[in-house]
N, C-alpha and C positions, 0 to 999 in steps of 0.2 A: 833170554831177556825179551820181554814184550815191548813192542814198538809204542812210541808216544802217540796218542790220538789227538793231539792239539799242537798248533804251531803259533808262535808270536808274530804279530803283524807290527812292523816297526816303521816309524817316521824318523829317519836318521838313526840315532842311537836309542831313542825312546820307544818303548813298547806302547802302542796305541790300544790294542786289544788282543785277545787270543781267539783263534779260530778252531772250531771243532772239525777235525778231519776223520773222525772214527765212525761217522754215521750214527744210526740209532738201533737199539737204545744206547744212551750215553754211557760210556765206560766209567769205572770208578775214578780213574786218574783225571778224567775230564771234569767230573763233579768236584773233586778235591781242588783242582786248579781254579774252578769257577768260584768256590767259596773263599779261597785264600786271596785271589785277586780282587774280589769284591770288597774284602776288608781293607786291602791296600788303597783302593780307590776312594772308599768312604770310611775313614777311620772313626768318624763321629757316630756311625751306625754299626760299629763292630758288635756291640752287645745285642742289638736286634737281629743282626745276621746270625750270630751264634745261637740265639734262641730259636730262630727258624730252622737252622741246620740240625739242632739236637732234639727238636720237638715236632717232627713232621707229622706224627700220628695224632697229635692233639690239635693241629691246625684245621680250620674249617675247609671244606671242599671248595675248590675254585670252579666257577661256572665256565664251561667250555663254549666259546662263541660258535654259532652255526651260520654258514653262508646262506643268505636269504635268496636261494635260487628261484623260489616261486614268485617273489616280487621282481627280481631282476629279469625274469622271462615274461613278465606281464607287459604286453604291448600297449596297454592303455596308460602306463606310467611314462612320463617324459624322460628323455635322456639325462636331464639335469638331476632328476630325482634318483635315477639309477646310479649315477656317479656318486651321489651323496650316500646311497646305501652301501656302496663298495667302501667308501671312506669310513663309514660307521663300523663296518666289520673289521677293517684294519686297526682302528683305534681300540676295539675291544681286545685285540691281541696284546696290547700294551707295548710300550717302548722298552727295549732291553737295556737295563742299567747295570747288568752284572759284570760287564767287561769281557764277556765271552760270547762270540757270535756262534749261534747254534747250527747255522746252515752254511755250507761251503758253496759259494757262488763263483763260477768262472764266467766272466763277462763275455767270453768268446764262444760259449756253448750255444748250440742251436736252440730255437724256441721249443722244439720237441723235448729236449733234455730239461730245459728250465720249467716246462709245464709239469714234468714228473716231480721235480723238486718242489714246485708250488703245491702239488697234491700232498706231499709229505708235510709241508708247513701247515696245511689245513688239518691234516690228521693229528699231528702232535700238539698243535695250538700253543706253541711256546712264544714268548716275547720276541719281537723282531726289531731290526734297525732299518735305516732309510733304504739301503740297497735291497734288502729283502722285501720291503713294502712295494718298491717299484716292480720287482719281478712278480709278486703276487697280484698287483693291480693289472699288469699286462695279461696275466693268465685269466683273471676273472672277466675282463673286458672282452677278450677273445672268445671265451666260452659263451658269453651272451651274444656276441656278434655272429657266431656260427649258427645260431638259431634265428637270425634276422630280427632279434628283439632289440638290439642296439646297433643302429646303422647311422652312417654319416658322422662318425666320431674318429678323429685322428689322435694318436697318442705318440709322444716323443719324450725323450729324457732331457732333463735340465740339470747339469752338474755345476756345483759351486765350489770355488776354492777361496778361502778367506784367511785373513791374518788377524790374530788377537794376541797382544802382548808378546809378539815374537813367535807364537805358535801357529802352525798351519793346520787348518781344519777343512774337511771336505764333506760335502753333503750332496744328495741327489734326490730329485722328485720326478714324478711323471707328469709332464705337461699334457693337457687335453684341449682339443679344439672341436667344437660342435658346429657342423655345417648348417644345421637348421636355425640356430640362433646367431651364428657368427661370433660367438664369445669364447674366450680362453679361460682356463682354470688349471688346477693341478691336484694330483693325488700324492699323498706321502705321509710320513710320520717323522717326528723330531722331538728332541727334548723340549723345544719351544713350540707351542701350538701354532703360532703364526709363521713358522718356517716350514710347515708341512702342507696341510690341505689349504687350497684356495678355491673358493666357489667359482662356478662358471659365470663370471660377471665382468670380465675384462674385455673391452672392445678390441684391444690389440695385444700382441705378444710383448711389446716393449713396456706396456703398462703393467703387465704381470711381472716382468723382470724387475721393473722399478720398485714395485711393492716389496719384493724380496730384498732388494738392496736397502730400502729404507728400514725394513725390519732388522736386518743385520746391523745397521748403524745404531739401532736402539740398544743392542747388546754389545756395543763397542767392537764390532767386527768390521773390518775393511775388506770389501770384495776385491779380489785380485784378478780372478778369471772366471768366466762362465762358458760352459760347453753345452750347446744345444744340438741334440741329435736329429736324425731324419725320422719320418713316421715309421712306426713298427708294424710289420705285417699282421694282418688280422686272422692268423691261424696258429693254433697251438700245435699243429702237426707239421709246421714248416721246418726245413733244415737250414733256413737262414738265421743268422744271429742278429742281435739287436744293433742297429746302426747308431752307436753312441756319439760319433763325431760328425757333425754337419756344419756347425758354425761355432767358431771360437772367438770370444770377445775378451780382450785384455783391457781392463779398466785403467791401467796405469798409462798406457800409450794412446788408447783410442777414446777421444772425447766425443766423437760422433757415433757412439755405440748404438743409439736407437735406430739410426738408418741401417746399420748392418743387421740388426735384429729384425727389422721390418722386411728387409730383403729376404732373409731366411724364412720369415713368416709367410711370404707369398709363395715360396717353394713348398711349404708345408700344406698350404691350402690347395696348391696345384695337385698334390698327391691324391686328392679325393678321386680323381678319374682313374688312378692306378689301382687303388685298393677297394673301391666301392662300385666298380663298373662290371659289365658283363664279361665273361671269359673271352679273351682275344684268341687269335689263331696263329698257326704255323703253316708253312707251305705243305700242301698235300703231295704225297709221293706220286700219285697217278696224274694229277692235273695241277700244275703250278699256279693256275689262275684262281683256284679255290683254296680255302683254308680249312684245316681240321681243328677241332676244339683242343685247347690247351688248359693245363691246370690254372685255376684262378690265382691271382696274387703272386705271379711269378715275374721277377725283374726281367728275365730273359724274354718272356712272352711279350711284355710291354715294349721291350727294346726292338723285338722283331716287328711288332705292329707299327711302332713309331717310324722305323726305317723302311717299312714295306719290303721286306726281304722275300723275294719270289723266285729263288733259284731252284732249278731242277736237280734231281739226284745225278743224272748222267753228265751234268756239266761240272761236277766236282773235281774231275781229273784234268781240267783244262790247264790250270795253273799248278806250278810246283807247290806253292803254298795253298793249303786247303781253304776253300772259300767258306767253310764252316767257321773258321777262326775269325773271319771278318765280321761275323754277327756280333762279336764282343767288342769291336772297335768303334770309336766315336767319330772317326774321320768321315768326311763327306765322300759319296760315291765318285769314283773316277770314271772317265769315259773309256770304253773298251776300244781296242785297236780293231782294224778291219779283219785281221786273222782271227781274233777272239770272237768277233761277231759271227764270222762264217762258221767257226767251230760250234758256237752256241746254236745256230740254226740247224746245223747238221745233227746235233745231239738232242734235239727237241723230242719229247716223248710223243709217241703216236699210240692210237688205240691198240695196234697190233704189237707194239713193243713197249708196253707200260711196265713199270717196275712194281712188283708186288712185294709183300712183306717177306716172302721167302728169299727173294733176290737180295733184299736189303740185309737180312740176317747173314746171308752168305758173304756179302761184302764186309760186314762187321767182323765176322769170324776170320776172314782172310787178313784184314788189317790187324786184328789182335794177334794172329800167329806171327805176322811180321815183327810186331813189337816184342813178342816173347822171344823170338830168335835173336833180336838185338841184345836183350837182357842176358840170354844164355851164352852168347858169344863174347860178352864182356864189353861190347861197344857202349852200353849204357849201364851205369852203376845204379842199382836199386837202393833207394833210401828207405829205411825202416820208418813206418808211420803207424799211427794208431788212431782209431775212430772212436770218439766218446761223445755220446749224446746224453 
């Protein structure tokens, strides 16, 4: 018996839509489920759906949209125009009204995996929904940013949870902030045109959110909650995932939500130094006073630079707890005792006793052998994990 290539996505007991999990090309059972569920969602259009289903060869060919890479990589075009070009491409893909989501998106996947999925979206050019539009927008902006054609632009997710006639609805768009103009906007797609794309014309993030809230009220939707994410890294080859949760605004209890949004807005603008700056450094193994280049757009790199970590390799065995772990802590530095200061001075690197890469590899291998011995002896139980990008 063949496995089912689609799963229902439910809100309580009600099926919201079906999700294709069989990849491409679409299997026959996925096609059949799409046609049957489309008829259930739109009974008034049942005859038209059946005509399309039974007369595919007689229908005219559909124009496949093409990503305007030549225009997007043109440095003479402003960032505002490039954002608009990306939105035009997304709208050419059309909104998916079938009730079947063609692309399986795991929100915790790294950007590298989501970039491969975005390439598949461009290849097959099928209709998309709001979440797919956000993933595709991030991919296109990062592709342009990698060639330095689109710089000084921060992107972050904005998720909406609304209530209409007792039914819960969710929507997401990609917020955009341009440093050169100081204006906010958004990329996205929706059944309603004014709930998707917003031009770069809003002087503050709260003005952008207020516009969405007013548009929702026009459709008799009451906004219950909004989640604003942190800026997304500017690399499609990053192993970091999208930071969806940065600021949560509950409209039922929080009457001063603009202040909360503006506070988060300042954090977004502050991230310009993180994602658009020169590569920062990490301590050099031979001389702790110098730094070696580190990969750009790394959270750890910026944390090391922020806290001025300049510990030497030979001082790692002073404490029982490895000082490497303190690089990930946010606590302020504590003063060292006299014994620790003497030990640090005794273990300082000299030109005759500098640590090279071979010594470092030896230390790593020795530490790895010790960990493996603990696994083999049963002191530590190994947990089965899987890596999927």
